[in-house]
A tleap script that builds the chain and sets N, CA, C and O, in Angstrom:
source leaprc.protein.ff14SB
mol = sequence {
  NMET ASN ILE ASP THR MET SER VAL ALA VAL
  TYR ALA LYS GLY ARG GLU LEU TYR ASP PHE
  GLY TYR TYR ARG ASP GLU ARG MET ASP LEU
  ARG GLN VAL ASN PHE GLY ALA ALA ASN LEU
  ARG GLY HIE ILE ASN ILE PRO ILE ASP LEU
  SER THR ASP HIE GLY ASN THR SER ASP PHE
  VAL ARG PHE VAL LYS ILE LEU ASP GLU ILE
  ILE GLY ASP LEU ARG ASP GLY LEU LEU LEU
  VAL PHE ASP ALA ARG VAL ASP ALA LYS GLN
  MET LEU ASP ARG ILE THR GLU ARG ASN MET
  ARG TYR ILE THR THR LYS ARG LEU ASN LYS
  SER ASP GLU PRO TRP ILE SER CSER
}
set mol.1.N position { -8.039 7.776 -18.365 }
set mol.1.CA position { -7.712 7.058 -17.175 }
set mol.1.C position { -7.213 5.672 -17.555 }
set mol.1.O position { -7.732 5.058 -18.488 }
set mol.2.N position { -6.223 5.186 -16.850 }
set mol.2.CA position { -5.642 3.875 -17.096 }
set mol.2.C position { -5.752 3.048 -15.821 }
set mol.2.O position { -5.463 3.545 -14.732 }
set mol.3.N position { -6.164 1.806 -15.948 }
set mol.3.CA position { -6.228 0.875 -14.816 }
set mol.3.C position { -5.386 -0.338 -15.172 }
set mol.3.O position { -5.519 -0.894 -16.262 }
set mol.4.N position { -4.518 -0.750 -14.253 }
set mol.4.CA position { -3.679 -1.917 -14.519 }
set mol.4.C position { -3.394 -2.651 -13.214 }
set mol.4.O position { -3.407 -2.057 -12.136 }
set mol.5.N position { -3.141 -3.938 -13.329 }
set mol.5.CA position { -2.796 -4.769 -12.177 }
set mol.5.C position { -1.545 -5.570 -12.489 }
set mol.5.O position { -1.188 -5.766 -13.650 }
set mol.6.N position { -0.888 -6.027 -11.437 }
set mol.6.CA position { 0.270 -6.904 -11.607 }
set mol.6.C position { 0.388 -7.796 -10.387 }
set mol.6.O position { -0.164 -7.499 -9.327 }
set mol.7.N position { 1.107 -8.881 -10.544 }
set mol.7.CA position { 1.342 -9.823 -9.460 }
set mol.7.C position { 2.837 -10.034 -9.308 }
set mol.7.O position { 3.576 -10.046 -10.293 }
set mol.8.N position { 3.275 -10.199 -8.073 }
set mol.8.CA position { 4.677 -10.484 -7.821 }
set mol.8.C position { 4.786 -11.625 -6.826 }
set mol.8.O position { 3.966 -11.762 -5.917 }
set mol.9.N position { 5.809 -12.436 -7.016 }
set mol.9.CA position { 6.124 -13.479 -6.038 }
set mol.9.C position { 6.940 -12.833 -4.926 }
set mol.9.O position { 7.834 -12.031 -5.194 }
set mol.10.N position { 6.638 -13.178 -3.689 }
set mol.10.CA position { 7.315 -12.566 -2.546 }
set mol.10.C position { 7.871 -13.644 -1.622 }
set mol.10.O position { 7.423 -14.791 -1.630 }
set mol.11.N position { 8.843 -13.249 -0.841 }
set mol.11.CA position { 9.412 -14.117 0.177 }
set mol.11.C position { 9.202 -13.414 1.503 }
set mol.11.O position { 10.123 -12.808 2.052 }
set mol.12.N position { 7.972 -13.499 2.018 }
set mol.12.CA position { 7.592 -12.799 3.241 }
set mol.12.C position { 7.120 -13.800 4.284 }
set mol.12.O position { 6.647 -14.887 3.951 }
set mol.13.N position { 7.253 -13.424 5.535 }
set mol.13.CA position { 6.799 -14.295 6.615 }
set mol.13.C position { 5.401 -13.944 7.081 }
set mol.13.O position { 4.701 -14.805 7.615 }
set mol.14.N position { 4.972 -12.699 6.895 }
set mol.14.CA position { 3.658 -12.268 7.357 }
set mol.14.C position { 2.551 -12.855 6.504 }
set mol.14.O position { 2.379 -12.433 5.360 }
set mol.15.N position { 1.806 -13.798 7.009 }
set mol.15.CA position { 0.786 -14.524 6.246 }
set mol.15.C position { -0.308 -13.596 5.707 }
set mol.15.O position { -0.889 -13.893 4.663 }
set mol.16.N position { -0.602 -12.494 6.381 }
set mol.16.CA position { -1.667 -11.609 5.912 }
set mol.16.C position { -1.297 -10.873 4.628 }
set mol.16.O position { -2.155 -10.247 4.007 }
set mol.17.N position { -0.043 -10.940 4.230 }
set mol.17.CA position { 0.409 -10.214 3.054 }
set mol.17.C position { 0.234 -10.980 1.745 }
set mol.17.O position { 0.214 -10.359 0.683 }
set mol.18.N position { 0.111 -12.274 1.785 }
set mol.18.CA position { 0.139 -13.039 0.546 }
set mol.18.C position { -0.765 -14.259 0.629 }
set mol.18.O position { -1.242 -14.625 1.703 }
set mol.19.N position { -0.990 -14.878 -0.512 }
set mol.19.CA position { -1.604 -16.203 -0.618 }
set mol.19.C position { -0.708 -17.019 -1.531 }
set mol.19.O position { -0.024 -16.478 -2.400 }
set mol.20.N position { -0.722 -18.311 -1.327 }
set mol.20.CA position { 0.033 -19.177 -2.223 }
set mol.20.C position { -0.699 -19.289 -3.544 }
set mol.20.O position { -1.929 -19.289 -3.590 }
set mol.21.N position { 0.055 -19.383 -4.599 }
set mol.21.CA position { -0.504 -19.591 -5.918 }
set mol.21.C position { -0.050 -18.554 -6.895 }
set mol.21.O position { 0.136 -17.388 -6.544 }
set mol.22.N position { 0.128 -18.971 -8.113 }
set mol.22.CA position { 0.446 -18.070 -9.196 }
set mol.22.C position { -0.309 -18.611 -10.388 }
set mol.22.O position { 0.216 -19.427 -11.145 }
set mol.23.N position { -1.546 -18.159 -10.562 }
set mol.23.CA position { -2.453 -18.812 -11.496 }
set mol.23.C position { -2.001 -18.729 -12.942 }
set mol.23.O position { -2.366 -19.600 -13.733 }
set mol.24.N position { -1.228 -17.730 -13.325 }
set mol.24.CA position { -0.798 -17.641 -14.724 }
set mol.24.C position { 0.185 -18.746 -15.079 }
set mol.24.O position { 0.155 -19.266 -16.195 }
set mol.25.N position { 1.052 -19.109 -14.151 }
set mol.25.CA position { 2.038 -20.152 -14.409 }
set mol.25.C position { 1.677 -21.471 -13.745 }
set mol.25.O position { 2.446 -22.431 -13.802 }
set mol.26.N position { 0.500 -21.519 -13.109 }
set mol.26.CA position { 0.074 -22.711 -12.366 }
set mol.26.C position { 1.129 -23.140 -11.360 }
set mol.26.O position { 1.394 -24.331 -11.201 }
set mol.27.N position { 1.730 -22.172 -10.682 }
set mol.27.CA position { 2.740 -22.422 -9.663 }
set mol.27.C position { 2.113 -22.184 -8.296 }
set mol.27.O position { 2.192 -21.081 -7.756 }
set mol.28.N position { 1.504 -23.195 -7.749 }
set mol.28.CA position { 0.807 -23.054 -6.474 }
set mol.28.C position { 1.765 -22.993 -5.286 }
set mol.28.O position { 1.323 -22.807 -4.152 }
set mol.29.N position { 3.067 -23.146 -5.525 }
set mol.29.CA position { 4.037 -23.108 -4.430 }
set mol.29.C position { 4.578 -21.705 -4.164 }
set mol.29.O position { 5.270 -21.499 -3.167 }
set mol.30.N position { 4.279 -20.735 -5.032 }
set mol.30.CA position { 4.805 -19.389 -4.868 }
set mol.30.C position { 3.906 -18.528 -3.991 }
set mol.30.O position { 2.680 -18.591 -4.083 }
set mol.31.N position { 4.538 -17.719 -3.135 }
set mol.31.CA position { 3.797 -16.707 -2.377 }
set mol.31.C position { 3.605 -15.521 -3.305 }
set mol.31.O position { 4.543 -15.085 -3.972 }
set mol.32.N position { 2.381 -15.000 -3.344 }
set mol.32.CA position { 2.075 -13.969 -4.323 }
set mol.32.C position { 1.278 -12.826 -3.692 }
set mol.32.O position { 0.429 -13.046 -2.828 }
set mol.33.N position { 1.567 -11.605 -4.139 }
set mol.33.CA position { 0.802 -10.418 -3.783 }
set mol.33.C position { 0.398 -9.731 -5.090 }
set mol.33.O position { 1.189 -9.659 -6.031 }
set mol.34.N position { -0.828 -9.231 -5.142 }
set mol.34.CA position { -1.312 -8.509 -6.315 }
set mol.34.C position { -1.361 -7.019 -6.013 }
set mol.34.O position { -1.686 -6.611 -4.898 }
set mol.35.N position { -1.038 -6.217 -7.013 }
set mol.35.CA position { -1.099 -4.770 -6.914 }
set mol.35.C position { -2.003 -4.248 -8.008 }
set mol.35.O position { -2.068 -4.819 -9.096 }
set mol.36.N position { -2.698 -3.168 -7.722 }
set mol.36.CA position { -3.531 -2.526 -8.718 }
set mol.36.C position { -3.347 -1.025 -8.648 }
set mol.36.O position { -3.114 -0.469 -7.575 }
set mol.37.N position { -3.451 -0.373 -9.790 }
set mol.37.CA position { -3.309 1.082 -9.831 }
set mol.37.C position { -4.256 1.660 -10.869 }
set mol.37.O position { -4.486 1.080 -11.931 }
set mol.38.N position { -4.792 2.809 -10.532 }
set mol.38.CA position { -5.584 3.592 -11.473 }
set mol.38.C position { -4.975 4.985 -11.497 }
set mol.38.O position { -4.750 5.592 -10.450 }
set mol.39.N position { -4.711 5.483 -12.688 }
set mol.39.CA position { -4.140 6.826 -12.770 }
set mol.39.C position { -4.783 7.624 -13.890 }
set mol.39.O position { -5.189 7.088 -14.921 }
set mol.40.N position { -4.859 8.933 -13.646 }
set mol.40.CA position { -5.324 9.847 -14.677 }
set mol.40.C position { -4.228 9.976 -15.710 }
set mol.40.O position { -3.050 10.050 -15.359 }
set mol.41.N position { -4.589 10.004 -16.956 }
set mol.41.CA position { -3.588 10.071 -18.021 }
set mol.41.C position { -3.474 11.472 -18.563 }
set mol.41.O position { -4.031 12.419 -18.007 }
set mol.42.N position { -2.763 11.592 -19.628 }
set mol.42.CA position { -2.601 12.894 -20.250 }
set mol.42.C position { -1.376 13.600 -19.698 }
set mol.42.O position { -0.342 12.980 -19.450 }
set mol.43.N position { -1.500 14.843 -19.517 }
set mol.43.CA position { -0.334 15.613 -19.099 }
set mol.43.C position { -0.073 15.562 -17.598 }
set mol.43.O position { 0.937 16.103 -17.148 }
set mol.44.N position { -0.952 14.928 -16.795 }
set mol.44.CA position { -0.723 14.940 -15.347 }
set mol.44.C position { -0.301 13.589 -14.764 }
set mol.44.O position { 0.527 13.555 -13.854 }
set mol.45.N position { -0.843 12.484 -15.260 }
set mol.45.CA position { -0.474 11.131 -14.802 }
set mol.45.C position { -0.475 10.978 -13.281 }
set mol.45.O position { 0.502 10.502 -12.703 }
set mol.46.N position { -1.546 11.374 -12.649 }
set mol.46.CA position { -1.655 11.291 -11.192 }
set mol.46.C position { -2.342 9.987 -10.803 }
set mol.46.O position { -3.437 9.701 -11.287 }
set mol.47.N position { -1.708 9.179 -9.922 }
set mol.47.CA position { -2.402 7.982 -9.440 }
set mol.47.C position { -3.538 8.379 -8.499 }
set mol.47.O position { -3.357 9.212 -7.611 }
set mol.48.N position { -4.712 7.775 -8.704 }
set mol.48.CA position { -5.843 8.082 -7.832 }
set mol.48.C position { -6.287 6.876 -7.015 }
set mol.48.O position { -7.123 7.010 -6.122 }
set mol.49.N position { -5.738 5.701 -7.310 }
set mol.49.CA position { -6.035 4.521 -6.507 }
set mol.49.C position { -4.853 3.565 -6.591 }
set mol.49.O position { -4.450 3.168 -7.684 }
set mol.50.N position { -4.309 3.203 -5.461 }
set mol.50.CA position { -3.263 2.190 -5.362 }
set mol.50.C position { -3.741 1.175 -4.348 }
set mol.50.O position { -4.125 1.544 -3.238 }
set mol.51.N position { -3.726 -0.097 -4.706 }
set mol.51.CA position { -4.258 -1.096 -3.792 }
set mol.51.C position { -3.477 -2.400 -3.894 }
set mol.51.O position { -2.809 -2.671 -4.892 }
set mol.52.N position { -3.578 -3.187 -2.851 }
set mol.52.CA position { -2.973 -4.514 -2.839 }
set mol.52.C position { -4.055 -5.535 -2.520 }
set mol.52.O position { -5.091 -5.208 -1.941 }
set mol.53.N position { -3.797 -6.758 -2.902 }
set mol.53.CA position { -4.716 -7.849 -2.602 }
set mol.53.C position { -3.891 -9.113 -2.455 }
set mol.53.O position { -2.758 -9.197 -2.929 }
set mol.54.N position { -4.476 -10.084 -1.795 }
set mol.54.CA position { -3.792 -11.367 -1.642 }
set mol.54.C position { -3.516 -11.967 -3.008 }
set mol.54.O position { -4.215 -11.676 -3.978 }
set mol.55.N position { -2.520 -12.784 -3.078 }
set mol.55.CA position { -2.168 -13.441 -4.326 }
set mol.55.C position { -3.266 -14.360 -4.814 }
set mol.55.O position { -4.217 -14.672 -4.097 }
set mol.56.N position { -3.107 -14.781 -6.050 }
set mol.56.CA position { -4.021 -15.710 -6.695 }
set mol.56.C position { -5.418 -15.119 -6.867 }
set mol.56.O position { -6.406 -15.853 -6.871 }
set mol.57.N position { -5.505 -13.801 -7.007 }
set mol.57.CA position { -6.756 -13.110 -7.290 }
set mol.57.C position { -6.741 -12.734 -8.763 }
set mol.57.O position { -5.757 -12.181 -9.255 }
set mol.58.N position { -7.820 -13.028 -9.466 }
set mol.58.CA position { -7.832 -12.778 -10.915 }
set mol.58.C position { -7.839 -11.277 -11.212 }
set mol.58.O position { -8.258 -10.465 -10.388 }
set mol.59.N position { -7.367 -10.935 -12.404 }
set mol.59.CA position { -7.358 -9.537 -12.826 }
set mol.59.C position { -8.768 -8.960 -12.847 }
set mol.59.O position { -8.973 -7.806 -12.472 }
set mol.60.N position { -9.736 -9.755 -13.282 }
set mol.60.CA position { -11.106 -9.265 -13.342 }
set mol.60.C position { -11.592 -8.842 -11.964 }
set mol.60.O position { -12.187 -7.774 -11.824 }
set mol.61.N position { -11.352 -9.656 -10.952 }
set mol.61.CA position { -11.769 -9.328 -9.580 }
set mol.61.C position { -11.094 -8.044 -9.121 }
set mol.61.O position { -11.741 -7.189 -8.517 }
set mol.62.N position { -9.803 -7.897 -9.398 }
set mol.62.CA position { -9.060 -6.695 -9.008 }
set mol.62.C position { -9.615 -5.459 -9.715 }
set mol.62.O position { -9.810 -4.423 -9.078 }
set mol.63.N position { -9.871 -5.554 -11.020 }
set mol.63.CA position { -10.379 -4.415 -11.773 }
set mol.63.C position { -11.734 -3.966 -11.249 }
set mol.63.O position { -11.974 -2.767 -11.105 }
set mol.64.N position { -12.623 -4.914 -10.961 }
set mol.64.CA position { -13.950 -4.565 -10.442 }
set mol.64.C position { -13.809 -3.854 -9.098 }
set mol.64.O position { -14.499 -2.864 -8.857 }
set mol.65.N position { -12.929 -4.338 -8.216 }
set mol.65.CA position { -12.720 -3.674 -6.923 }
set mol.65.C position { -12.191 -2.261 -7.110 }
set mol.65.O position { -12.662 -1.330 -6.456 }
set mol.66.N position { -11.223 -2.094 -7.992 }
set mol.66.CA position { -10.658 -0.762 -8.240 }
set mol.66.C position { -11.737 0.167 -8.798 }
set mol.66.O position { -11.894 1.295 -8.330 }
set mol.67.N position { -12.475 -0.307 -9.793 }
set mol.67.CA position { -13.507 0.533 -10.399 }
set mol.67.C position { -14.569 0.915 -9.372 }
set mol.67.O position { -15.007 2.065 -9.337 }
set mol.68.N position { -14.987 -0.032 -8.537 }
set mol.68.CA position { -15.989 0.260 -7.512 }
set mol.68.C position { -15.483 1.305 -6.510 }
set mol.68.O position { -16.262 2.117 -6.011 }
set mol.69.N position { -14.185 1.281 -6.220 }
set mol.69.CA position { -13.620 2.233 -5.265 }
set mol.69.C position { -13.589 3.655 -5.818 }
set mol.69.O position { -13.712 4.613 -5.055 }
set mol.70.N position { -13.427 3.805 -7.116 }
set mol.70.CA position { -13.195 5.142 -7.662 }
set mol.70.C position { -14.326 5.691 -8.515 }
set mol.70.O position { -14.339 6.887 -8.806 }
set mol.71.N position { -15.273 4.858 -8.924 }
set mol.71.CA position { -16.255 5.295 -9.924 }
set mol.71.C position { -17.080 6.487 -9.452 }
set mol.71.O position { -17.483 7.312 -10.272 }
set mol.72.N position { -17.337 6.594 -8.171 }
set mol.72.CA position { -18.104 7.731 -7.659 }
set mol.72.C position { -17.369 9.050 -7.772 }
set mol.72.O position { -17.992 10.112 -7.744 }
set mol.73.N position { -16.047 8.999 -7.900 }
set mol.73.CA position { -15.237 10.215 -7.990 }
set mol.73.C position { -14.902 10.620 -9.423 }
set mol.73.O position { -14.241 11.634 -9.646 }
set mol.74.N position { -15.355 9.837 -10.384 }
set mol.74.CA position { -15.000 10.107 -11.776 }
set mol.74.C position { -16.089 10.909 -12.472 }
set mol.74.O position { -17.268 10.780 -12.145 }
set mol.75.N position { -15.694 11.728 -13.424 }
set mol.75.CA position { -16.667 12.540 -14.142 }
set mol.75.C position { -17.242 11.755 -15.330 }
set mol.75.O position { -16.597 10.857 -15.870 }
set mol.76.N position { -18.443 12.110 -15.714 }
set mol.76.CA position { -19.069 11.499 -16.888 }
set mol.76.C position { -18.237 11.799 -18.123 }
set mol.76.O position { -17.589 12.842 -18.211 }
set mol.77.N position { -18.262 10.871 -19.080 }
set mol.77.CA position { -17.548 11.062 -20.331 }
set mol.77.C position { -16.084 10.670 -20.291 }
set mol.77.O position { -15.390 10.756 -21.304 }
set mol.78.N position { -15.609 10.242 -19.133 }
set mol.78.CA position { -14.207 9.850 -19.001 }
set mol.78.C position { -13.913 8.636 -19.881 }
set mol.78.O position { -14.790 7.798 -20.092 }
set mol.79.N position { -12.693 8.537 -20.391 }
set mol.79.CA position { -12.259 7.399 -21.190 }
set mol.79.C position { -11.390 6.500 -20.336 }
set mol.79.O position { -10.355 6.941 -19.835 }
set mol.80.N position { -11.785 5.250 -20.157 }
set mol.80.CA position { -11.010 4.271 -19.390 }
set mol.80.C position { -10.290 3.345 -20.355 }
set mol.80.O position { -10.841 2.966 -21.389 }
set mol.81.N position { -9.054 2.980 -20.016 }
set mol.81.CA position { -8.238 2.101 -20.849 }
set mol.81.C position { -7.837 0.899 -19.998 }
set mol.81.O position { -7.329 1.058 -18.888 }
set mol.82.N position { -8.071 -0.310 -20.527 }
set mol.82.CA position { -7.694 -1.525 -19.812 }
set mol.82.C position { -7.511 -2.654 -20.804 }
set mol.82.O position { -7.843 -2.516 -21.981 }
set mol.83.N position { -6.976 -3.789 -20.323 }
set mol.83.CA position { -6.679 -4.877 -21.253 }
set mol.83.C position { -7.827 -5.882 -21.341 }
set mol.83.O position { -8.821 -5.769 -20.623 }
set mol.84.N position { -7.680 -6.849 -22.216 }
set mol.84.CA position { -8.772 -7.763 -22.554 }
set mol.84.C position { -9.176 -8.690 -21.423 }
set mol.84.O position { -10.285 -9.224 -21.446 }
set mol.85.N position { -8.321 -8.899 -20.436 }
set mol.85.CA position { -8.700 -9.801 -19.350 }
set mol.85.C position { -9.878 -9.265 -18.555 }
set mol.85.O position { -10.484 -10.001 -17.777 }
set mol.86.N position { -10.207 -8.006 -18.737 }
set mol.86.CA position { -11.290 -7.392 -17.985 }
set mol.86.C position { -12.488 -7.094 -18.872 }
set mol.86.O position { -13.495 -6.572 -18.394 }
set mol.87.N position { -12.393 -7.412 -20.131 }
set mol.87.CA position { -13.457 -7.141 -21.080 }
set mol.87.C position { -14.623 -8.092 -20.809 }
set mol.87.O position { -14.776 -9.115 -21.476 }
set mol.88.N position { -15.440 -7.735 -19.819 }
set mol.88.CA position { -16.581 -8.566 -19.439 }
set mol.88.C position { -17.803 -7.673 -19.277 }
set mol.88.O position { -17.678 -6.492 -18.954 }
set mol.89.N position { -18.966 -8.232 -19.498 }
set mol.89.CA position { -20.205 -7.454 -19.465 }
set mol.89.C position { -20.380 -6.707 -18.146 }
set mol.89.O position { -20.788 -5.546 -18.150 }
set mol.90.N position { -20.085 -7.343 -17.034 }
set mol.90.CA position { -20.252 -6.709 -15.726 }
set mol.90.C position { -19.436 -5.417 -15.634 }
set mol.90.O position { -19.935 -4.400 -15.152 }
set mol.91.N position { -18.207 -5.456 -16.085 }
set mol.91.CA position { -17.323 -4.292 -16.036 }
set mol.91.C position { -17.790 -3.218 -17.026 }
set mol.91.O position { -17.866 -2.040 -16.678 }
set mol.92.N position { -18.095 -3.623 -18.237 }
set mol.92.CA position { -18.506 -2.666 -19.266 }
set mol.92.C position { -19.832 -1.998 -18.913 }
set mol.92.O position { -20.022 -0.819 -19.212 }
set mol.93.N position { -20.751 -2.729 -18.283 }
set mol.93.CA position { -22.020 -2.141 -17.854 }
set mol.93.C position { -21.792 -1.047 -16.819 }
set mol.93.O position { -22.432 0.003 -16.880 }
set mol.94.N position { -20.890 -1.279 -15.871 }
set mol.94.CA position { -20.593 -0.263 -14.850 }
set mol.94.C position { -20.061 1.014 -15.489 }
set mol.94.O position { -20.386 2.122 -15.062 }
set mol.95.N position { -19.246 0.839 -16.509 }
set mol.95.CA position { -18.644 1.995 -17.179 }
set mol.95.C position { -19.698 2.762 -17.983 }
set mol.95.O position { -19.793 3.984 -17.871 }
set mol.96.N position { -20.482 2.055 -18.786 }
set mol.96.CA position { -21.447 2.732 -19.656 }
set mol.96.C position { -22.627 3.312 -18.876 }
set mol.96.O position { -23.234 4.282 -19.331 }
set mol.97.N position { -22.967 2.751 -17.725 }
set mol.97.CA position { -24.033 3.318 -16.887 }
set mol.97.C position { -23.696 4.746 -16.455 }
set mol.97.O position { -24.596 5.555 -16.229 }
set mol.98.N position { -22.422 5.051 -16.344 }
set mol.98.CA position { -21.973 6.386 -15.928 }
set mol.98.C position { -21.631 7.273 -17.126 }
set mol.98.O position { -20.967 8.298 -16.967 }
set mol.99.N position { -22.076 6.889 -18.318 }
set mol.99.CA position { -21.799 7.651 -19.546 }
set mol.99.C position { -20.301 7.831 -19.767 }
set mol.99.O position { -19.859 8.869 -20.259 }
set mol.100.N position { -19.529 6.819 -19.402 }
set mol.100.CA position { -18.092 6.826 -19.650 }
set mol.100.C position { -17.807 5.973 -20.874 }
set mol.100.O position { -18.623 5.142 -21.275 }
set mol.101.N position { -16.645 6.190 -21.457 }
set mol.101.CA position { -16.218 5.434 -22.624 }
set mol.101.C position { -15.057 4.540 -22.226 }
set mol.101.O position { -14.455 4.732 -21.169 }
set mol.102.N position { -14.740 3.560 -23.070 }
set mol.102.CA position { -13.620 2.666 -22.774 }
set mol.102.C position { -12.937 2.229 -24.054 }
set mol.102.O position { -13.521 2.221 -25.138 }
set mol.103.N position { -11.666 1.864 -23.881 }
set mol.103.CA position { -10.890 1.242 -24.948 }
set mol.103.C position { -10.286 -0.013 -24.346 }
set mol.103.O position { -9.700 0.026 -23.264 }
set mol.104.N position { -10.429 -1.115 -25.047 }
set mol.104.CA position { -9.861 -2.370 -24.592 }
set mol.104.C position { -9.466 -3.200 -25.804 }
set mol.104.O position { -9.961 -2.977 -26.909 }
set mol.105.N position { -8.588 -4.142 -25.593 }
set mol.105.CA position { -8.279 -5.070 -26.679 }
set mol.105.C position { -9.351 -6.138 -26.701 }
set mol.105.O position { -10.017 -6.385 -25.696 }
set mol.106.N position { -9.509 -6.748 -27.813 }
set mol.106.CA position { -10.512 -7.784 -27.964 }
set mol.106.C position { -9.860 -8.980 -28.632 }
set mol.106.O position { -9.262 -8.846 -29.699 }
set mol.107.N position { -9.970 -10.147 -28.015 }
set mol.107.CA position { -9.434 -11.360 -28.615 }
set mol.107.C position { -10.311 -11.735 -29.802 }
set mol.107.O position { -11.532 -11.839 -29.683 }
set mol.108.N position { -9.676 -11.932 -30.933 }
set mol.108.CA position { -10.409 -12.301 -32.136 }
set mol.108.C position { -10.589 -13.807 -32.206 }
set mol.108.O position { -9.882 -14.568 -31.545 }
set mol.109.N position { -11.537 -14.213 -33.011 }
set mol.109.CA position { -11.742 -15.636 -33.243 }
set mol.109.C position { -10.580 -16.193 -34.052 }
set mol.109.O position { -9.967 -15.477 -34.844 }
set mol.110.N position { -10.283 -17.449 -33.854 }
set mol.110.CA position { -9.215 -18.107 -34.609 }
set mol.110.C position { -9.483 -18.002 -36.107 }
set mol.110.O position { -8.543 -17.924 -36.898 }
set mol.111.N position { -10.739 -17.999 -36.498 }
set mol.111.CA position { -11.089 -17.939 -37.927 }
set mol.111.C position { -10.750 -16.587 -38.548 }
set mol.111.O position { -10.684 -16.478 -39.773 }
set mol.112.N position { -10.533 -15.548 -37.728 }
set mol.112.CA position { -10.178 -14.224 -38.253 }
set mol.112.C position { -8.708 -14.106 -38.597 }
set mol.112.O position { -8.334 -13.201 -39.342 }
set mol.113.N position { -7.862 -14.980 -38.088 }
set mol.113.CA position { -6.423 -14.840 -38.269 }
set mol.113.C position { -5.953 -14.829 -39.725 }
set mol.113.O position { -5.083 -14.022 -40.051 }
set mol.114.N position { -6.472 -15.671 -40.619 }
set mol.114.CA position { -5.981 -15.665 -42.007 }
set mol.114.C position { -6.187 -14.314 -42.716 }
set mol.114.O position { -5.273 -13.824 -43.380 }
set mol.115.N position { -7.357 -13.721 -42.583 }
set mol.115.CA position { -7.580 -12.458 -43.301 }
set mol.115.C position { -6.816 -11.312 -42.662 }
set mol.115.O position { -6.455 -10.363 -43.358 }
set mol.116.N position { -6.559 -11.364 -41.373 }
set mol.116.CA position { -5.783 -10.317 -40.710 }
set mol.116.C position { -4.308 -10.416 -41.136 }
set mol.116.O position { -3.674 -9.399 -41.419 }
set mol.117.N position { -3.773 -11.620 -41.179 }
set mol.117.CA position { -2.367 -11.784 -41.550 }
set mol.117.C position { -2.104 -11.443 -43.013 }
set mol.117.O position { -0.990 -11.062 -43.372 }
set mol.118.N position { -3.128 -11.579 -43.861 }
set mol.118.CA position { -2.920 -11.226 -45.278 }
set mol.118.C position { -3.026 -9.725 -45.470 }
set mol.118.O position { -2.882 -9.234 -46.589 }
savepdb mol mol.pdb
quit
């Protein structure tokens, strides 16, 4: 299973669709909407959750909402894939409590860079 989120700047008049702010670029003047998707991987690639949220919502908040919406429908032993912005104890505890596995990137310490580059 793969979970991912994205943000887009929009030019919309309906206030309920967006919030001002673009936290990655510190552009508080942009109207933003966040999207999230969870899909089964492998040979089927079926989306099982598609959601939107107001702009300026962190990836961690979006991932937790998506996981909470779908975790009851997932089977034990499932492998979840996500990026390092969500690598937090709260998220990992929810996954391991259900006997699921995960793969994520991990930011290394600055002190690890010399031996990795060599």
